[in-house]
C-alpha positions in Angstrom: -14.7 -53.8 -28.1 -18.3 -53.1 -29.4 -17.0 -53.3 -33.0 -15.3 -56.6 -32.5 -18.3 -58.0 -30.8 -20.4 -57.0 -33.7 -18.0 -58.3 -36.1 -18.1 -61.8 -34.3 -22.0 -61.7 -34.4 -22.0 -61.0 -38.1 -19.5 -63.8 -38.9 -21.7 -66.3 -36.8 -24.8 -65.2 -38.4 -23.3 -65.4 -42.0 -21.9 -68.9 -41.3 -25.3 -70.0 -39.8 -23.7 -70.8 -36.4 -24.3 -69.5 -32.9 -21.7 -69.2 -30.2 -21.7 -72.2 -27.9 -22.2 -70.9 -24.3 -24.2 -73.9 -22.7 -22.3 -75.3 -19.8 -21.6 -79.0 -19.6 -24.4 -81.0 -17.6 -23.4 -81.7 -14.1 -25.0 -83.9 -11.7 -24.3 -83.6 -8.0 -24.6 -86.5 -5.5 -24.0 -86.7 -1.9 -23.4 -90.1 -0.1 -23.1 -90.8 3.6 -20.3 -93.4 3.9 -18.9 -95.6 6.5 -15.4 -96.9 6.4 -15.2 -100.3 8.3 -18.5 -99.2 10.0 -22.1 -98.6 8.8 -22.8 -95.4 6.9 -24.0 -92.6 9.3 -24.3 -88.9 9.8 -21.6 -89.0 12.5 -19.2 -91.2 14.3 -15.6 -92.6 13.9 -14.9 -93.8 10.3 -18.0 -92.1 8.8 -18.3 -89.0 6.5 -19.8 -87.8 3.4 -18.5 -88.1 -0.2 -19.7 -85.4 -2.6 -19.9 -86.4 -6.4 -19.9 -84.3 -9.5 -20.7 -86.1 -12.8 -20.0 -84.2 -15.9 -20.5 -85.3 -19.6 -21.1 -87.4 -21.2 -18.1 -87.5 -23.6 -18.5 -88.7 -27.2 -17.7 -92.5 -26.2 -20.3 -92.3 -23.4 -17.6 -91.8 -20.7 -18.2 -89.3 -17.8 -15.8 -87.2 -15.7 -16.4 -87.8 -12.1 -15.0 -85.6 -9.1 -15.3 -87.0 -5.7 -14.4 -85.3 -2.3 -14.5 -87.1 0.9 -15.3 -85.2 4.0 -14.4 -87.4 7.2 -16.6 -86.9 10.4 -15.0 -84.6 12.8 -12.3 -83.2 10.8 -11.7 -79.5 9.9 -11.1 -80.0 6.1 -12.1 -82.3 3.3 -9.6 -84.5 1.7 -8.3 -83.5 -1.9 -10.8 -83.8 -4.7 -10.1 -86.7 -6.9 -11.2 -86.5 -10.6 -11.2 -89.5 -13.0 -12.7 -90.4 -16.4 -15.2 -93.2 -15.7 -15.9 -95.5 -19.1 -19.2 -96.8 -19.8 -18.4 -100.3 -18.8 -17.1 -99.2 -15.3 -13.4 -98.7 -16.1 -11.8 -95.8 -14.2 -8.9 -93.8 -15.6 -7.2 -91.4 -13.0 -4.6 -89.9 -15.4 -3.8 -86.6 -13.9 -1.6 -86.1 -11.0 -1.7 -87.3 -8.2 -3.8 -90.1 -10.0 -5.6 -90.6 -6.6 -8.6 -92.5 -5.7 -10.0 -93.2 -2.3 -11.2 -96.5 -0.9 -14.7 -94.9 -0.9 -14.4 -93.8 -4.7 -12.9 -97.2 -5.5 -16.3 -98.7 -4.7 -18.5 -96.0 -6.0 -17.1 -94.6 -9.2 -17.5 -97.8 -11.4 -21.2 -98.0 -10.1 -21.8 -94.6 -11.6 -20.8 -95.7 -15.2 -23.3 -95.2 -17.9 -23.6 -99.0 -18.8 -22.8 -100.7 -15.7 -26.3 -101.9 -15.0 -27.4 -102.4 -18.6 -27.5 -106.1 -18.0 -30.4 -105.6 -15.3 -33.7 -106.9 -16.9 -37.0 -104.8 -16.6 -38.2 -107.1 -13.9 -34.8 -106.7 -11.8 -33.8 -110.4 -12.0 -31.1 -111.3 -14.4 -27.4 -112.1 -14.4 -24.6 -110.6 -16.2 -20.8 -109.9 -16.0 -18.6 -106.7 -15.9 -15.0 -106.6 -16.7 -13.1 -103.4 -16.5 -9.7 -101.6 -15.4 -9.1 -99.1 -12.8 -6.0 -97.1 -13.4 -5.1 -94.9 -10.3 -3.2 -94.5 -7.0 -5.3 -96.0 -4.3 -4.7 -94.1 -1.1 -4.1 -96.1 2.1 -6.8 -98.2 3.5 -7.3 -100.0 0.2 -3.8 -101.2 -0.7 -1.3 -99.2 1.4 0.4 -98.0 -1.8 -0.1 -94.3 -1.5 0.9 -92.2 -4.6 1.8 -95.2 -6.7 -0.2 -95.6 -10.0 -1.2 -99.1 -10.9 -3.8 -100.7 -13.2 -6.1 -103.2 -11.6 -8.0 -105.8 -13.7 -11.6 -106.1 -12.1 -14.1 -108.8 -13.0 -17.5 -108.9 -11.4 -20.4 -111.2 -11.6 -23.8 -109.5 -10.9 -27.2 -110.9 -10.2 -30.3 -108.9 -9.8 -32.6 -110.3 -7.1 -35.6 -108.3 -7.9 -37.4 -105.0 -6.5 -36.9 -104.3 -2.8 -40.1 -103.9 -1.0 -41.3 -100.5 0.0 -38.1 -98.9 -1.7 -39.8 -97.3 -4.8 -37.8 -98.2 -7.9 -34.8 -99.8 -6.2 -33.7 -103.3 -7.1 -31.3 -105.4 -5.1 -28.2 -106.6 -7.0 -25.6 -108.8 -5.5 -22.0 -108.7 -6.9 -19.0 -110.8 -6.4 -15.6 -109.8 -8.0 -11.9 -109.8 -8.1 -9.3 -107.0 -8.3 -6.0 -108.1 -9.6 -3.1 -105.5 -9.6 -0.9 -105.6 -12.7 2.9 -105.1 -11.9 4.2 -104.1 -8.4 3.6 -106.9 -5.9 0.5 -108.3 -7.8 -1.8 -107.9 -5.0 -5.3 -109.1 -5.2 -8.6 -108.5 -3.5 -12.1 -110.1 -3.6 -15.2 -108.0 -3.4 -18.7 -108.8 -2.2 -21.3 -106.0 -2.8 -24.9 -105.7 -2.0 -26.3 -102.7 -4.0 -29.7 -100.9 -4.0 -29.9 -99.6 -7.4 -32.6 -97.2 -8.3 -33.8 -98.0 -11.7 -35.6 -94.5 -12.2 -32.7 -92.4 -11.0 -30.2 -94.7 -12.5 -27.8 -94.5 -9.5 -27.0 -96.8 -6.6 -29.0 -95.4 -3.5 -27.2 -97.9 -0.9 -24.1 -100.0 -1.4 -22.3 -102.5 1.1 -18.7 -103.6 -0.3 -16.6 -106.0 1.8 -13.1 -106.4 0.3 -10.8 -109.0 1.3 -7.0 -108.3 0.4 -4.6 -111.1 -0.7 -2.0 -112.2 0.4 -3.1 -111.6 3.9 -0.2 -109.6 5.7 -2.1 -109.1 9.0 -5.4 -109.7 10.8 -6.9 -106.6 9.4 -7.1 -107.8 5.8 -10.7 -106.6 5.2 -12.2 -103.3 4.2 -16.0 -102.3 4.6 -17.2 -99.5 2.5 -21.0 -98.8 3.3 -22.7 -96.0 1.4 -26.2 -94.2 1.5 -27.4 -91.7 -1.0 -28.7 -88.5 0.8 -28.8 -85.9 -2.0 -29.3 -85.9 -5.8 -29.5 -82.7 -7.8 -31.8 -84.3 -10.3 -34.4 -84.9 -7.6 -36.2 -81.9 -6.2 
């Protein structure tokens, strides 16, 4: 074995190459969430979602894994891993193709170029158009396990710095999510985002989704998020 190792080292030395041992960069985030309630450390409908971001890939996309831990449950939900494209597009292409209602809000906002339209002063308007391909688990559409593509269009407007919030800027977003195939369901989304321009991540999000056509009195989802940990901040 030692001989093989020496031979490999010699070959790399002669070729001018060195073995690549550096691991992919991974950033870890933790958000408290509230589903149909405000984000909190405890209480019905609350929990935490842990995020691992690795990459970037050559096209600027990143791989994002998210695990939702609901309050007062013994085990976390399954970890969902999707490719998130620079413009906010999400592709969950490995079985079970799942993405949770919490992740449906958060994953696009972690895309590399999603907030590129924000001016240095934090006051500007821009548009994001992208696709989400995944099986959104109950609470968002009711179609558990079924893979669909959603066309998403958002109009965003920077409202400027948030007082006493460091580098955070308020961004308001209004958008639509339109299902392709299936029953052609739709949803509107109204978001208020506190975006940290130094850390390049949202630190707080409120997302109200209204589902169409309305099939019962509960046709709205509220996803509320608050960042509590960031591995790039010590």
